C-alpha positions as CSV (number, residue, x, y, z in Angstrom):
1,M,58.0,34.4,-34.2
2,P,57.9,34.6,-30.4
3,D,58.5,31.5,-28.4
4,A,55.5,29.5,-27.3
5,P,54.8,29.5,-23.5
6,P,56.5,26.6,-21.9
7,L,54.6,23.5,-20.9
8,A,53.8,23.0,-17.2
9,A,55.3,20.1,-15.4
10,P,53.7,16.7,-16.2
11,V,50.8,15.5,-14.1
12,R,51.6,12.6,-11.8
13,P,49.1,9.9,-10.8
14,L,47.3,10.5,-7.6
15,L,47.1,6.8,-6.8
16,P,49.5,4.0,-7.5
17,L,48.3,1.7,-10.3
18,A,48.1,-1.2,-7.9
19,L,45.5,0.8,-5.9
20,S,43.8,2.4,-8.8
21,L,42.7,-0.9,-10.3
22,P,40.6,-2.1,-7.3
23,A,39.5,1.4,-6.5
24,S,38.2,1.9,-10.0
25,A,36.4,-1.5,-9.8
26,A,34.9,-0.3,-6.5
27,A,33.6,2.8,-8.2
28,G,31.8,0.7,-10.8
29,L,30.2,-1.4,-8.1
30,V,29.2,1.7,-6.1
31,L,27.6,3.2,-9.3
32,T,25.3,0.1,-9.6
33,T,23.6,1.1,-6.3
34,A,22.4,4.3,-7.9
35,F,20.2,2.3,-10.3
36,P,17.0,0.4,-9.4
37,A,16.2,-1.6,-7.5
38,L,18.3,0.2,-4.9
39,A,18.1,3.6,-6.7
40,W,20.4,5.3,-4.3
41,W,20.8,8.4,-6.5
42,P,23.4,10.2,-4.3
43,M,25.9,7.4,-4.9
44,V,26.8,8.8,-8.2
45,F,28.6,11.5,-6.3
46,V,30.8,8.9,-4.7
47,A,31.3,6.6,-7.7
48,V,32.1,9.3,-10.3
49,P,34.8,11.1,-8.3
50,L,36.4,7.8,-7.3
51,A,36.5,6.7,-11.0
52,L,38.0,10.0,-12.1
53,V,40.7,10.1,-9.4
54,C,41.9,6.8,-10.6
55,L,42.5,8.2,-14.0
56,V,44.4,11.4,-13.0
57,G,48.0,11.3,-14.4
58,R,47.6,7.9,-16.1
59,R,49.2,7.2,-19.4
60,S,47.2,5.4,-22.1
61,W,47.6,1.7,-21.4
62,P,47.3,2.0,-17.6
63,A,44.3,4.2,-18.2
64,F,42.8,1.6,-20.4
65,F,43.1,-1.1,-17.7
66,V,41.8,1.2,-15.0
67,G,38.8,2.1,-17.2
68,F,38.2,-1.6,-17.9
69,A,38.1,-2.4,-14.2
70,F,35.4,0.3,-13.8
71,G,33.4,-0.8,-16.8
72,A,33.6,-4.5,-16.0
73,A,32.5,-4.1,-12.4
74,F,29.6,-1.8,-13.4
75,F,28.3,-3.6,-16.4
76,F,28.6,-7.2,-15.2
77,V,26.3,-6.3,-12.3
78,N,24.1,-3.8,-14.1
79,L,23.4,-6.1,-17.1
80,S,23.2,-9.3,-15.1
81,F,19.5,-9.6,-16.1
82,T,20.6,-10.6,-19.6
83,A,21.7,-14.0,-18.1
84,R,18.2,-14.7,-16.6
85,Y,17.1,-17.2,-19.3
86,L,19.8,-17.3,-22.0
87,G,22.7,-18.2,-19.7
88,P,26.1,-16.5,-19.3
89,V,27.1,-16.1,-22.9
90,P,25.0,-13.0,-23.8
91,W,25.7,-11.5,-20.4
92,I,29.4,-11.9,-20.7
93,A,29.6,-10.8,-24.3
94,L,27.6,-7.6,-23.8
95,S,29.3,-6.7,-20.5
96,M,32.7,-7.3,-22.0
97,L,31.9,-5.2,-25.0
98,E,30.6,-2.3,-22.9
99,A,33.6,-2.6,-20.6
100,L,36.1,-2.5,-23.5
101,L,34.4,0.6,-24.9
102,T,34.5,2.2,-21.5
103,A,38.2,1.4,-21.2
104,A,38.9,3.0,-24.6
105,C,37.1,6.2,-23.6
106,A,38.9,6.2,-20.3
107,I,42.1,6.9,-22.3
108,L,40.5,10.1,-23.5
109,I,39.7,11.3,-20.0
110,A,43.3,10.4,-18.9
111,L,44.6,12.5,-21.8
112,A,42.5,15.4,-20.7
113,Y,44.0,15.2,-17.2
114,R,47.5,15.1,-18.7
115,W,47.2,17.8,-21.4
116,V,44.9,20.5,-20.0
117,P,47.0,21.3,-16.9
118,R,50.1,21.4,-19.1
119,V,48.6,23.9,-21.6
120,L,46.4,25.9,-19.1
121,P,48.1,25.4,-15.7
122,G,46.3,28.4,-14.1
123,A,43.2,28.3,-11.9
124,W,40.8,28.9,-14.9
125,G,42.2,25.9,-16.8
126,R,42.2,23.6,-13.7
127,L,38.9,24.7,-12.2
128,V,36.8,25.3,-15.3
129,M,38.2,24.0,-18.6
130,L,39.5,20.7,-17.2
131,P,36.2,19.7,-15.4
132,A,34.1,20.7,-18.4
133,L,36.3,18.7,-20.8
134,V,36.2,15.6,-18.5
135,A,32.4,15.8,-18.2
136,G,32.1,16.2,-21.9
137,L,34.3,13.1,-22.5
138,W,32.2,11.1,-20.0
139,T,29.1,12.2,-22.0
140,L,30.9,11.1,-25.2
141,R,31.4,7.7,-23.7
142,E,27.7,7.4,-23.1
143,E,27.1,8.5,-26.7
144,V,29.5,5.9,-28.1
145,L,28.0,3.1,-26.0
146,G,24.5,4.2,-27.1
147,S,25.2,4.2,-30.8
148,F,27.9,1.5,-31.5
149,P,27.9,-1.2,-32.6
150,Y,24.6,-2.2,-34.3
151,G,22.9,0.9,-33.0
152,G,24.3,0.7,-29.5
153,F,22.8,0.1,-26.2
154,P,22.3,3.3,-24.1
155,W,21.7,1.5,-20.8
156,G,23.3,2.6,-17.6
157,R,23.4,6.4,-18.3
158,I,24.3,8.6,-15.3
159,G,21.2,10.8,-16.1
160,V,18.9,7.9,-15.4
161,T,20.1,7.4,-11.9
162,Q,18.4,10.7,-11.0
163,A,14.9,9.6,-12.0
164,S,13.8,9.3,-8.3
165,G,15.9,12.2,-7.0
166,P,15.6,16.0,-6.8
167,L,18.0,16.7,-9.7
168,A,15.9,15.2,-12.5
169,D,14.1,18.4,-13.4
170,V,17.1,19.8,-15.2
171,A,16.7,17.1,-17.8
172,S,13.7,19.0,-19.1
173,W,16.2,21.8,-20.1
174,V,19.2,19.8,-21.3
175,G,18.0,16.2,-21.7
176,M,19.5,13.1,-20.1
177,S,22.9,13.6,-21.7
178,G,23.0,17.2,-20.4
179,L,22.1,15.9,-16.9
180,T,25.0,13.4,-17.2
181,F,27.3,16.2,-18.1
182,L,26.3,18.4,-15.2
183,V,26.6,15.6,-12.6
184,V,30.1,14.7,-13.8
185,L,31.0,18.4,-14.1
186,V,30.2,18.9,-10.4
187,C,32.3,15.9,-9.5
188,A,35.2,16.8,-11.6
189,A,35.2,20.5,-10.5
190,A,35.1,19.4,-6.8
191,I,38.1,17.1,-7.4
192,E,40.1,20.0,-8.9
193,Y,39.1,22.3,-6.0
194,V,40.5,19.8,-3.5
195,R,43.6,19.1,-5.6
196,L,44.5,22.8,-5.7
197,G,44.2,23.0,-2.0
198,R,43.2,26.7,-1.9
199,W,40.8,26.4,1.0
200,R,41.1,30.1,2.0
201,D,40.5,31.4,-1.5
202,V,36.7,31.5,-1.8
203,R,37.1,32.2,-5.5
204,A,38.5,28.8,-6.1
205,A,35.2,27.2,-5.0
206,I,33.1,29.3,-7.4
207,P,33.2,26.9,-10.4
208,T,32.1,24.0,-8.3
209,V,29.3,26.0,-6.7
210,V,28.1,27.4,-10.0
211,A,28.0,23.9,-11.5
212,L,26.0,22.7,-8.5
213,V,23.6,25.6,-8.7
214,I,22.9,24.9,-12.4
215,L,22.3,21.2,-11.5
216,I,20.0,21.9,-8.5
217,A,18.2,25.2,-9.1
218,P,16.2,25.0,-12.4
219,P,12.6,23.9,-12.0
220,Q,11.1,21.5,-14.5
221,F,10.2,23.4,-17.7
222,A,6.5,24.0,-17.7
223,T,4.4,22.5,-20.5
224,T,0.8,23.5,-21.2
225,D,-2.2,21.7,-19.7
226,A,-4.4,20.3,-22.5
227,G,-7.0,18.3,-20.5
228,S,-6.9,14.6,-19.9
229,I,-7.6,11.2,-21.5
230,R,-9.1,8.2,-19.8
231,V,-6.9,5.2,-20.4
232,G,-7.7,1.6,-19.6
233,A,-4.4,-0.3,-19.4
234,V,-4.3,-4.1,-19.1
235,Q,-1.5,-6.2,-17.7
236,G,-2.5,-9.7,-18.6
237,N,0.4,-11.5,-17.0
238,G,0.2,-14.2,-19.7
239,P,3.0,-16.7,-20.7
240,A,4.8,-14.0,-22.8
241,G,8.3,-15.1,-22.1
242,Y,10.5,-16.7,-24.8
243,F,10.7,-20.0,-22.9
244,D,7.2,-19.9,-21.3
245,Q,5.1,-23.0,-22.0
246,R,1.9,-21.9,-23.8
247,G,-0.6,-23.0,-26.4
248,P,-2.1,-21.0,-29.3
249,N,-3.6,-17.6,-28.2
250,D,-2.9,-18.2,-24.5
251,I,-1.5,-14.7,-24.2
252,L,-4.5,-13.2,-26.0
253,R,-6.8,-15.0,-23.7
254,A,-4.9,-13.7,-20.6
255,Q,-5.3,-10.2,-21.9
256,L,-9.0,-10.6,-22.7
257,E,-9.6,-12.0,-19.2
258,A,-7.8,-9.1,-17.5
259,T,-9.7,-6.7,-19.7
260,R,-13.1,-8.0,-18.8
261,P,-13.7,-5.5,-15.8
262,L,-13.3,-2.6,-18.2
263,V,-16.0,-3.6,-20.7
264,D,-18.7,-1.5,-19.1
265,E,-16.4,1.4,-18.2
266,D,-16.3,4.8,-19.9
267,I,-12.8,5.0,-21.4
268,D,-11.2,6.9,-24.3
269,V,-8.6,4.3,-25.3
270,L,-7.7,0.7,-24.3
271,L,-4.0,0.0,-24.1
272,W,-2.4,-3.4,-24.2
273,P,1.3,-4.1,-23.8
274,E,4.0,-5.4,-26.2
275,G,3.4,-9.0,-27.0
276,G,-0.2,-9.0,-25.8
277,I,-1.3,-10.8,-29.0
278,D,0.0,-14.2,-30.0
279,S,-0.8,-14.0,-33.7
280,D,-0.7,-11.3,-36.4
281,P,-4.1,-9.7,-36.6
282,T,-3.2,-8.2,-40.0
283,Q,-2.9,-11.8,-41.4
284,N,-5.1,-13.8,-39.1
285,A,-8.8,-13.2,-39.6
286,A,-9.9,-14.8,-36.4
287,T,-7.6,-12.6,-34.3
288,A,-8.7,-9.5,-36.2
289,G,-12.3,-10.5,-35.4
290,V,-11.6,-10.7,-31.7
291,L,-10.1,-7.2,-31.8
292,D,-13.1,-5.9,-33.8
293,T,-15.5,-7.4,-31.2
294,L,-13.5,-6.0,-28.3
295,A,-13.4,-2.5,-29.8
296,S,-17.2,-2.6,-30.3
297,R,-17.8,-3.8,-26.7
298,I,-15.4,-1.3,-25.2
299,G,-16.6,1.5,-27.4
300,A,-13.2,3.0,-27.7
301,P,-10.1,2.6,-29.9
302,L,-7.6,-0.1,-29.0
303,L,-3.8,0.4,-28.9
304,V,-2.4,-3.1,-29.1
305,S,0.9,-4.8,-30.1
306,A,1.8,-7.8,-32.2
307,V,4.4,-9.2,-34.5
308,T,3.3,-8.3,-38.0
309,Q,4.5,-9.5,-41.4
310,R,4.7,-7.6,-44.7
311,G,6.1,-9.6,-47.5
312,D,9.2,-11.3,-46.2
313,E,9.8,-8.8,-43.4
314,Y,8.7,-9.0,-39.8
315,F,8.0,-6.0,-37.5
316,N,7.4,-5.5,-33.8
317,S,4.4,-3.3,-34.2
318,S,2.0,-1.1,-32.3
319,L,-1.5,-1.1,-33.9
320,L,-4.3,1.4,-33.6
321,W,-7.6,-0.6,-33.9
322,E,-11.0,1.0,-34.2
323,E,-14.6,-0.2,-34.4
324,G,-15.9,-0.4,-38.0
325,A,-12.6,0.8,-39.5
326,D,-10.3,-0.6,-42.1
327,N,-7.9,-1.9,-39.4
328,P,-5.3,-1.3,-38.4
329,V,-6.0,2.4,-38.7
330,D,-2.3,3.2,-38.0
331,T,0.9,1.2,-37.4
332,Y,4.1,2.1,-35.7
333,D,7.0,-0.4,-36.0
334,K,9.7,-0.6,-33.4
335,R,12.6,1.7,-34.4
336,H,15.3,-0.1,-32.6
337,P,15.0,-3.9,-32.6
338,V,17.4,-5.5,-30.2
339,P,20.5,-7.0,-31.8
340,F,20.9,-10.7,-30.9
341,G,17.4,-10.5,-29.3
342,E,15.1,-9.5,-32.2
343,Y,17.5,-10.0,-35.0
344,V,21.1,-11.2,-35.6
345,P,23.4,-8.8,-37.3
346,D,26.1,-10.6,-39.3
347,R,24.6,-14.0,-38.5
348,W,27.2,-15.7,-40.6
349,L,29.9,-14.5,-38.3
350,W,28.3,-14.8,-34.8
351,R,26.7,-18.2,-35.4
352,G,30.2,-19.8,-35.2
353,F,30.6,-18.6,-31.6
354,A,27.3,-19.7,-30.2
355,P,25.2,-21.7,-32.7
356,D,22.6,-22.9,-30.2
357,L,21.9,-19.4,-29.0
358,I,21.9,-17.7,-32.4
359,D,19.6,-20.4,-33.9
360,L,17.0,-19.6,-31.2
361,I,16.4,-16.3,-33.0
362,Q,14.5,-17.4,-36.1
363,R,12.7,-14.1,-37.0
364,E,14.7,-11.1,-38.2
365,Y,12.8,-8.0,-37.2
366,T,13.1,-5.0,-39.5
367,P,13.5,-1.5,-38.0
368,G,10.5,0.7,-38.5
369,T,10.5,4.1,-40.2
370,S,7.1,5.5,-39.4
371,S,6.3,8.3,-36.9
372,P,6.2,7.2,-33.2
373,M,2.8,9.0,-32.8
374,F,-0.8,8.0,-33.2
375,D,-3.8,10.4,-33.5
376,V,-6.3,8.8,-31.2
377,D,-9.6,10.6,-31.6
378,G,-7.8,13.9,-31.8
379,V,-5.2,13.2,-29.1
380,G,-1.6,12.8,-30.0
381,V,-0.2,9.6,-28.4
382,G,3.6,9.2,-28.4
383,L,4.9,5.6,-28.7
384,A,7.9,3.5,-27.8
385,I,8.1,-0.3,-27.8
386,C,10.2,-1.8,-25.0
387,F,13.8,-0.8,-25.4
388,D,12.8,2.0,-27.8
389,V,12.3,4.1,-24.6
390,I,16.1,4.2,-24.0
391,Y,16.8,5.9,-27.4
392,D,16.4,9.7,-27.4
393,D,15.4,10.0,-31.1
394,V,12.2,8.0,-30.7
395,V,10.8,9.9,-27.7
396,W,11.9,13.3,-29.0
397,Q,10.3,12.7,-32.4
398,G,7.0,11.7,-30.8
399,A,6.8,15.0,-29.0
400,K,7.8,17.0,-32.1
401,D,5.1,15.1,-34.1
402,G,2.4,16.2,-31.7
403,A,2.3,13.7,-28.8
404,E,0.4,15.0,-25.8
405,V,0.9,11.9,-23.8
406,Y,3.1,8.8,-24.1
407,M,2.0,5.2,-24.0
408,F,5.0,2.8,-23.8
409,Q,4.4,-0.9,-24.5
410,T,6.8,-3.4,-23.2
411,N,7.2,-7.1,-22.4
412,N,9.6,-7.9,-19.4
413,A,8.6,-11.6,-19.2
414,D,12.1,-12.7,-20.3
415,F,13.6,-10.8,-17.3
416,R,11.2,-11.9,-14.5
417,G,12.9,-11.8,-11.1
418,T,15.5,-9.2,-12.1
419,D,15.8,-5.4,-11.8
420,E,15.5,-4.9,-15.6
421,N,11.8,-3.9,-15.4
422,L,12.6,-1.3,-12.7
423,Q,15.5,0.1,-14.6
424,Q,13.4,0.4,-17.8
425,L,10.7,2.1,-15.6
426,A,13.3,4.7,-14.6
427,F,13.9,5.5,-18.2
428,A,10.2,6.0,-18.7
429,R,10.1,8.3,-15.6
430,M,12.9,10.4,-17.0
431,R,11.1,10.6,-20.3
432,A,8.1,12.1,-18.5
433,I,10.3,14.7,-16.8
434,E,12.3,15.4,-19.9
435,T,9.3,16.0,-22.2
436,G,6.8,17.4,-19.7
437,R,4.3,14.7,-20.6
438,A,2.5,12.0,-18.7
439,V,3.6,8.4,-19.4
440,V,1.6,5.1,-19.3
441,N,4.3,2.4,-19.2
442,L,2.5,-0.9,-19.6
443,S,4.2,-4.3,-19.4
444,T,2.8,-7.7,-20.2
445,V,3.9,-9.0,-16.8
446,G,4.8,-5.7,-14.9
447,T,5.9,-3.5,-13.4
448,S,3.3,-1.1,-15.0
449,Q,2.8,2.5,-14.0
450,V,1.0,5.7,-15.0
451,M,3.3,8.7,-14.4
452,A,2.5,12.4,-14.2
453,P,4.4,14.9,-16.3
454,D,6.6,15.6,-13.3
455,G,7.5,11.9,-13.0
456,S,5.4,11.2,-9.9
457,T,3.4,7.9,-9.9
458,I,-0.3,8.3,-10.4
459,A,-1.2,4.6,-10.4
460,G,0.5,1.2,-10.9
461,L,0.4,-2.6,-11.0
462,P,3.0,-4.8,-9.3
463,A,4.9,-7.4,-11.3
464,D,3.6,-10.9,-11.9
465,E,0.0,-10.1,-11.3
466,A,-2.8,-9.8,-13.8
467,G,-4.8,-6.5,-13.5
468,H,-5.9,-3.3,-15.1
469,L,-5.7,0.4,-14.6
470,L,-8.4,3.0,-15.3
471,T,-6.8,6.4,-15.1
472,D,-7.5,10.0,-16.1
473,V,-4.1,10.8,-17.6
474,P,-3.1,14.4,-18.0
475,L,-2.4,15.8,-21.5
476,R,0.3,18.4,-22.2
477,T,1.3,20.5,-25.2
478,G,4.4,22.6,-25.9
479,L,8.0,21.4,-26.3
480,T,10.7,21.5,-23.7
481,P,14.2,22.8,-24.4
482,A,15.4,19.2,-24.1
483,V,13.2,18.1,-27.0
484,I,14.1,21.1,-29.2
485,L,17.8,21.3,-28.5
486,G,18.5,17.8,-27.3
487,P,20.3,16.6,-30.5
488,W,22.5,19.7,-30.6
489,I,23.3,19.5,-26.9
490,K,24.4,15.9,-27.2
491,A,26.5,16.6,-30.3
492,F,28.1,19.7,-28.7
493,L,29.0,18.1,-25.4
494,A,30.2,14.8,-26.8
495,W,31.9,15.5,-30.1
496,G,32.8,19.1,-29.2
497,S,34.7,17.7,-26.3
498,L,36.6,15.3,-28.5
499,A,37.5,18.1,-30.8
500,A,38.7,20.2,-27.8
501,L,40.8,17.3,-26.6
502,A,42.4,17.0,-30.0
503,A,43.2,20.7,-30.0
504,F,44.9,20.4,-26.6
505,G,46.9,17.5,-27.9
506,V,48.0,19.5,-31.0
507,V,49.1,22.4,-28.7
508,V,51.2,20.0,-26.5
509,R,52.8,18.5,-29.5
510,I,53.7,21.9,-31.1
511,R,55.2,23.3,-27.9
512,R,57.3,20.2,-27.5
513,R,58.7,20.6,-31.0
514,R,59.5,24.2,-30.3
515,G,61.8,23.2,-27.5
516,A,59.6,23.5,-24.5
517,H,60.1,21.3,-21.5
518,S,60.1,17.7,-22.7
519,E,57.4,15.5,-21.2
520,T,58.8,13.0,-18.8
521,P,56.4,10.1,-18.1
522,A,55.4,9.9,-14.5
523,P,56.3,6.5,-13.2
524,E,53.2,4.4,-12.5
525,G,52.8,3.3,-9.0
526,T,54.7,6.2,-7.3
527,G,51.6,7.6,-5.6
528,V,53.1,11.1,-5.8
529,S,50.5,13.9,-6.0
530,E,50.9,16.7,-8.5
531,N,52.5,19.9,-7.0
532,V,50.7,23.0,-8.2
């Protein structure tokens, strides 16, 4: 058996550890500026390269701490809205969890920077394979945070930062995870081009340029015009917050008052937000009577939201209500109730840490299983309730089931005065672009907007003001590649990258055992760059 090719020299850290820790934290802080309210989308091209440079050449434990510095700086700022009413405990707990997961995934990226150049030291390995693997592992980190634990919390994705920028259109082809991959790929390829230092060799710049062209050039995938639907959307600005002082049916009265100007208008559907009804109309005859009367006066179906009870289970539900029908005509229950917000997983365990906070959550909402799509007089309406919008599966299934427009119901009252509503709005905007469908994103207290299929704003209502929108909303048919291939793209980029990293690790181990150059750990803190 011929000898295996020798391993290349070990990669050394580009920065000393004492500098990498604050630099990585700075990268996390810079990344927060790419999200609303600032929404400086180009800042990802500063934050991501800085975060990656800090990981080059690191061994596992130093990489963990460098990754933790990045994750803590980012999430403690980005998720600060969670402390608005409940205090620091939920904020600290969630931010620490996300930072720890980020730190663990940083080890994988550091391993890629150590192993790939040792196995593939040539230009192809450094300029193509390594950036692709790093971008895939970053995408894997987003996938892990978005699915673990208790269903995950896919907030703070790189793809969402591009909602108001010129790069968002590519999401209609590859989804938000694919957009994240491409952004990180451009950054990682640019780093390797600089590290190689082959400024006079135009060929060395080709991988970076190709990645940039793929990110910039594609127009939004075109869906098919299917007419329009006239939507009346009502933002009642009632006392819908968890700690708001209110009496019975105060929220319902606020919604009815804000709906009054629409009574004599010609509309196709009346949309109310999440939490727009105080009591369960499927159990409360008086509330059901109010909705029956409203549907009769409006002369159109109602799409409302309430907490519903079936047996011993509670659901956060969207309800389709029609005049003279056996109501509700259709029901969609929120797919992803918020852990520690709408239910408490493993209550027996977590109550011991914060009994006062855990005991605030009395109802245990059950996840829904029905299709996130209503047939409203022949028009397919895709649905998502509040944080449902940040989960790909809900939105993609709505489109596959026949949605021609999306109507997202949310209640941001518990986050008044924070950037949460604007960050959630950015998700809604990306969903419009990703699926090629218009979105009506309606909040109990704002910010509410109607968005065209290209993500542009058609109409809107500011936060903390009662009001209504009456809008002819475009309808679209046809599925984008992101909807059709999205699950496969996510799996291939994330888990395929993990498999590829494992393969590189096996090769390094085999070559070591065959007597290749032994790997001598590069001393942390030397600041010596790799010689190529």
